[in-house]
N, C-alpha and C positions, 0 to 999 in steps of 0.2 A: 657103740655106746648110745644111750638114750639121747635124742636130740635136745632134750631139756636139761641135760646135766649142766651143773654150774662150771664156771671156769676153773675154780679151785679143785673140783672133783676131776675134771679132765686132766689138769696138771698132775694131780696125785696119781691117777691111773698111768700116765706116761712115766712118771718117776718110778712107779712100781713095776714098770715093764709089762703091764696088763694090756697095753695098747701102744702102738708106735705113733710118733708124731705124724707120719705119712698117712696112717689109717685114719687118724682123727681129721686131718685136713681133707682127705678124700670124702669122708662122711659129710663134712661141712659143705664142700663143693657140690656134692650130690644133692644136698638140701637146697642149695642155691639153684641148681638145675631144675628141681621140682617146683620151687615156689616163686622164683624171681620173675618168670614170665607174667604171672598174675599180679605180683606185688610191686615190681620195679623198684626194689630197695637198693640193689647193687648195680652201679652204672659203669664200672670198669673192673676188669679182672686181670690178675697176674698169676694164673694157675700154675704155669710151669716153673716160674721163678720161685713161687712159694713151695712147690713140691720139691724143688732142689734143696731149698733150705730145710724143709722137714726131713728129707732123706738124710742130709748131712747130720742133723741133730740126732736122728735115730741111730746112726752109726756111732756117734760119740757115746750115746747112752749104752748101746750094746757093748762098747769097749770099756765100760766101767767108769765113765767120767763122774766126778763127784761135784758137789756144790752147784747143782742146777739152780738157776734163778726161779722165782716163785711161780711164774706162768710159762715155764719152758714148754714149747710146742703147742701152745694154745693159739689157734687162728684168731686174728683180730682185724676187722675192716676199719678203714679210716674214713671219716666224714670228708666230703669233697670241698672243704674250706681250708684244710690243713696241708701245707706243703710237705711232701716227703721226697727226699732226694731220689731221682730216677723215675718217679711217678708223675703223671700229669696232674694238674690241679686246675679245675675249670671254674670253681666257685659257683657251679650251676648256671653259668652264663655263656651265651654265644659270643659275648664281647671279650672273653678271657683269651690270653695268648695261648698258642698251641705249644706242644713240646713238653719234655719232662722238667721237673723242678731241679734246680741246681743245689738246693739246700733243704734241710729238714727243720721243722719246728722242734723246740726242746722236748715237748711231750712225745713226739714220735721217737726221738732218741731214747727217752725213758721207757717207752713201750718195748723197744728192742732190747735194752738192758734187762728188762724184766723177763725176757724170754719169749714174748709174743712173736708169732709169725704174722707179719703185716700182709693181709690177704684181701685185696680188692678195695674198692672205694664205694661209699654209700651216698645216695642222693640227698640233696638239700635244696631249698628254694634259693633263687639267685641271691648271692651274697648273704644268705641266711637272714634276710630282712623281714620275713613274714612267718606266721605260725603254722602254715601248712606247707608240705613238701611237694610243691608243684612248680615247674619251670618250663620255659619254651625249649630248652636244649635237650632235656632228657624226659620230660613229661611228668606224670603224676605218680607218686608213691602211695600205695593203698594200705589200709589197715588189715592185718591178717584175721582179726576178729570178725570183720565185716568189710569186704572189699569195696563197698559203696561209700565207705567213710574214710576220712583222713587218718593218717598215722601221726599227725601233728608236725611241728617244725620248730626250729629248723633242722633238728637231728632226726627227722622222720624216717629217712632211709635206715639209719642205725636202729631206731625203735622197731620198725617193721622187721628187719633182719633178725633181731634177737627174739622178738615175740614169736616169730615163725619157726624158730629153732635152727636157723641157718648158722648162727654163731652163738656161743654162750655169753659173750661180752662184745660191745662195740664202742669205739671212740665216739664222743659227742662233745659239743660245746654249747655255751649258754650265755646270751647277751641280754635276754629279756624273758627267759623261760625256756630256752631251746633244748635243755636237757629234761626239765621237769614236765613240759607240755607233752612231748612224745611218750614219756614214762606214763603219764596219765592216760593218754589215748591208747597205749599198747599194753597196759597192765604190767609195767616194769618198775624197778627201783631206779630213780634218777636223782643223784645228789649233785647240786651245784656247790662247789667248794667256796670257801672264803676268798675274798680278794687277796691276791699275793700268795695264795697257797700253792698254786700250780704254775711253774715257770712258763713264760711265753717270750717270744722274740721281742715283743713290745706289748704294752697293756692296751689291748683292743678296746675301742670305745672308751678311751680314757680310764681303763681299769674296770669297766662294767662287764666285759666279756671274760669268761674263764673256760678252761677245758676240763673234761672229765670223761665219764663213760656211762653207758646204760647196761644194766644187768638184770638178772632175775632174783638175786638174793642180796641181803644186806652184807653178808660175809664177802661176796665178790666185790661189792662196792667199796667196802673198807680196805680190802687187800689191794685193789687197784689204786685207791687214793694213796696208800703207802708208797707205791712204786713211782707215782707221778709227782709227788709233792716234796722232793728233795729241794732244799733252799738253793736259790740261784744267786751266786755272788755278783753276777753282772747286772742284775735287775735293780730298778730304782727302789722297789720295796719288796719285802717278803713277810708272809704271815709268821708268827712265832712257831718255833719247832714244838711239836706235841710232846707231852710228857712221856708217852710210850707209843708204840705202833698202833695205828687205828684198828688193825685187825684184832688187837687184844681188847678193844672196847666192845666187840660183839659178845653179847651175853653178860656184860658187866652191869652191876647194879647202878642205875643212875641216881638213886636216892629219890626222895619225894620232891617232886618239882611242881611249881606253879604253872599250870597250863591254861592259856586263854584260847577260847574258840571264837571264830568270827566267820560269819557267812554273809556279811554285808559289804558290797563292793563300794569303794570310795568313788568310783566313776559313776555311780548311780545305776549300774547295770543290774538287771534282775538276775538272781542266781537260781538256776533250774532246780527242780525238786531233787534229782539224784545227787548232784554235788553237795547240796545242803544236807541231804540224808547221810552222805558219806562222812561229813564232819561230825554230825550227831553220833554216828556209830563210833568214830574214832574217840570222841569224848567219853562215851560210855566205857569203852575198853580201857582207856587211860585211867578213868576213875576206878575201875575194878582192879587196876594194878597199883592203886594206892596214891595216885597223884591228886593234887588239889586242882580241880577243874572248875573254871568259871567262864563267863562269856563277856565279850566286849561288843558294844553295839555297832561300832563302825571300824572299818579297816584303817590301818595306820597311815596309809598313803595320803599325802596332801596334794590336791589338784594343782597347787602352785608349782609343783615339780614337773608337770607334764610338758610344758613348752621347753624348759631347759633340757629335759631328757631327750626330746625329739631333736633338739639342736645338736646334741652330742651324737645321737644315732645317725642322723643325716651326714654329719661330718665324717663319721666312721666309714662311709663309702669311699672316701679318699684313701683308705688304708690298702685297698686292693691295687696292685701295681699293673701298669701297662694295659689298661682296659680300653677297648674301643667303645666309647660311650654311645656311638651311633647304633650299636647292635645290642645295647642293654635294654631290658624290659622297661615299659613306661613308668611304672611306679618308682623304680630305682633311678631312672633319669630325672624324674621329678624331685626325688629326695636329694640327689646330687646338686641339682640347680638350687634347691632351697638352701643347702649348705653353703653354696657359693654366695648366696645373697645375705648371709649372716657375717657381719664384720668381726674382727678379732676381739674387739671390746665386748660385744654382745656375747660371743662365745665364752670369753673369760668370765663374764658375769654369770653365765649359765652354770659354769663349773662351781663358782662360789655358792650359788643358790642350792645346788645339789649337795654340796658339802654341808651347808647349814641344815638342810632338810634331813640329811643322814644323822646328824647329831641329835635332832629332836626325836627321830624314830628309834634309834638305838638306845637312847636313855630309858625308854619304856621297858626294854628287856631287862634292865637292872631294877627299875623302880616298881613295876607292876606285875611282871610275869617272867618266867624263864624260857618258856616255849610258846609260840603262837601256832595254832592249827587253823588252816583255811582250806577251802576247796583249791585244788590246783588250777582248775578252770571253772568259769561260771556256767559252762555248758557241757553236755556230753560231746564226744567227738563229732564235729559237723560232717556232712557229706562232702565228698570230693567235688572239685569244680569251682573253688572259690577264686582261683587265679583270674578268671574272666572279670569278676567283680573288682578285684584289686586293680587290674589294668584299666577298667572303665573309670575308676576313681582317680587314677594317676596321681597318687599321693594323698588323696583324701581317706579318712578312716573308713574301714569296712567293719561293720558291727561284729560279725562272727570272728574276725581276726582279733579285734580288740578284746572281745569276750574271753578269748583263750588265754590272754596274757594279763588280764586285769589284776590278778592276785600275785603274779610272779615277778613282773619287771621291777617292782619297787626294791627287791632284794639284790638286784644287780646294781641299783643305785647305791644302796647302803653297803654292799659287799658282804652281807651276812651269808652264812651257809644255810641252805634250804634243801629239803629232800621231798620228792613226791613218792608216795607209797601206794601200792595197788590194793587198798583195803576194801574196795567195793566194786560190785558189778551191777549195772542197772538192769531192770527188766528187759530192756532192749537187747541185752547180751553184751553190751559194750562196757569196757572197764571205766572206772571213775576214780581218779587219784585224789589223795589227800596230801596237802602240803604241810610239812612241819618245819618251822623256822626257829633257829637258835640265835643267841647273841654272837657277836663277832668272834671268829676263830674257834668256836665251840663245836667243831665237827665231832669231837669225842662224845659230847653230851648227846648230839643228834643221833649218832650211831648206836649208842646204848639204848635210847628210847625206840629207835627204829627196829632194833633187834628184839626188844620187848614186844612190840606190836606184831612183828613177824611170828613170834612164838605164840602169842595169845590169839591172833586172828590170821592163821597161816594162809598163804596164797600159793604155796608150792604145788605144781601140777595143774594150776588153773590157767592154762594157756591154750590157744587154738591149735588144733592138730590139722595140718595141711598135708596133702599128698598121700 
């Protein structure tokens, strides 16, 4: 099969017996063999276990099994922040405990129920705390479009693997842009679901972290969201159940929407020419599709939310169990120390301030516009090698890191759904994503518009060919 086939296409071919699950898996593993030495996207492999599972599924299909799950036989790598029973989980850290996990996160169980064959683990920055995938334990993950540049973070291993054709879909997660940033860097579709949409063992970063996937198509993204977003009766909160499957929103008419464009960073950071041009291009396409397009002068984020957000992010380092902090990288040791210096009253006040900020921002999506379009990042994908600067700062902001998350992190605070779409390629040859944000729980609206844009300004086939 073409290494750029979508997950749904692969699953359909398996269901039609045009190709066996084992053949698909072997093709994916062959692509890893070809590409991974240069890219360093996959940091752990379970080839023989995955082959045994693929072989068993193939025998069931040959025997006439009915009612296959939607992604039966599709290989899927897991980001190395998610525990999966029987697999190691290092969090990208030398300070992590050794040995296999005893339990799996709910999304891993959902992937298995959907028929995915969990195949390997992808690289992440230590604890997923920065926007480039570089760590001391496994090294640098590179961008298949140009290996001198980053694939983003913290789901950069996943982004590199999908863009290079190793896998059609990869697990990802997002606490400040970590699905959308790699999507922008690698020319992929990256949807951050609403808060409470995807079950988790606990709400990471007080509900600002969510799980999802990186893919090449809106249809794959919608179909994956369907299989991972079953309501969780054990969770403290759940997003409302959608009116119909998200997969049915692909190609559906969104109606005429009020779309606001913004290319001005609330942090005062300059927006590079190509990210700004990408927003302008998206605005022209949306206007041609009949939407009411206008521009707002400043981003919706309020700088008063920055310190409370960082308090929550630093405290989130305590979520990782049994860590040897003496072996942890300097910036995360500094973050952990900063969290310990914040007392419970200040932390509680930080949460209150973020809730209040959320109400102000979300109200604008009802009063002023339906969708907001921004650059996913203020810059093109930076060159690799930023970890040294991060360590030198030991907790101080690094401009290139902040520039990558300037437009994304606010929607982790508000919990709104947001997607990065690969609508633009810079003259440098690097992808430049556009972020589209909808109101709370409106993934259906987001998927309708994303599929409109995919049809009007297609990106299929626009991927690097390696090997």
